[in-house]
C-alpha positions, 0 to 999 in steps of 0.5 A: 527244254528251254530251247524247245520252248522258245522254238515252239513259241516262235512258231505260234505265228505259222498259219497251220499252228494258228488254225489249230490254236483257234479251232482247238480253243473254239471246240474246248470252249464250246464243250464247256458252254454245252456243259453249262447249258445242260447244267442250267437245263437240269437244275432249272427242271429240278427247281421248277417249283422254287421261286426264281428257279431260273436265276438260281439255276443260272447261278448254280450252272455258272459256278459249276461250269467255272469249277469244271473249267478250272479242274478239267481244262487240261483234260479237255484241251489235250483231248481236243488238241489231240485231234489236230496234233498231227498238223502241229507236229508236221509244221514243226517237222517241216521247218526244223526236221524236213528229213524226218517229215519225209518218212513220217506217217500221218496219224489217222483221225480215229487214232488221234481221237483215241489217243486224246480220249485216253489222255483225258481218261488217264488225267481224270482217273489217276487224279481221282485215285490220288485225291486221298493223297492230295487231301492228306498232304494239305497239312504240309502246305506245299505237298498237295501242289508238289504231288499234283505237279509230279503226277501230272507231269508224268501223265502229260509228258507221255501224252505230248510225246505220244502225239509225235512218236505215233507218226514215226513208230508202231505201238511196240516201238513206242513202249520201248522209246517211252522207257528210254526217254522217261527223264526228258519226257518228265521234264517236258511234262513239268514244263507243260503242267506249269504252262497249264496253271498260268492264266492266259498262257494255259490257252496256248499250253497244248499247242506249245506242248505239242511243238516242244514234244516234237523237238524233244522227240527228234532230239532223243530218238536217234 
């Protein structure tokens, strides 16, 4: 996993990877900016009869948007990078696994979108279901953070490796591969989740994670 991380970081300068990073970050921030604008408009309308309603709406919208950015950045970032994941995986395969690139099948846009949307939905749904557990574990001091990492490592490990496996397997084969590589996918998910909680580094986390997943896949699927 450490080797995969450094290989992934070493490829951040590749033009295709840079383009994906720039595009995915721009789209992700645009989504949150649109959310902030919509919140401001809605709150301003609700407070139309209150003095300084414009300023109050601006403050409230900013606070909610920042909170959403903190809580949902991972979900939105993985959804967006899923649209471009094929480019990242192909770049890694071109440099390190040219024989596998030759037999790969490009993932259609609609499938990438569906996979990204499924990832975001699982992240939100599972974490909402786990919320009572997170709250109950607050008394332990570290239990909430540990549970969050375990749950999201499981989710992220699947999301990232599916981006690669979709180029080489059909849906039935992917299910069997997930079961056979559960441990390494979980380790990948732990690494990716750790990247997402580090300020500034979290911006690179989706791209680094997709590249690491490519190395994991080609190291374990034979």
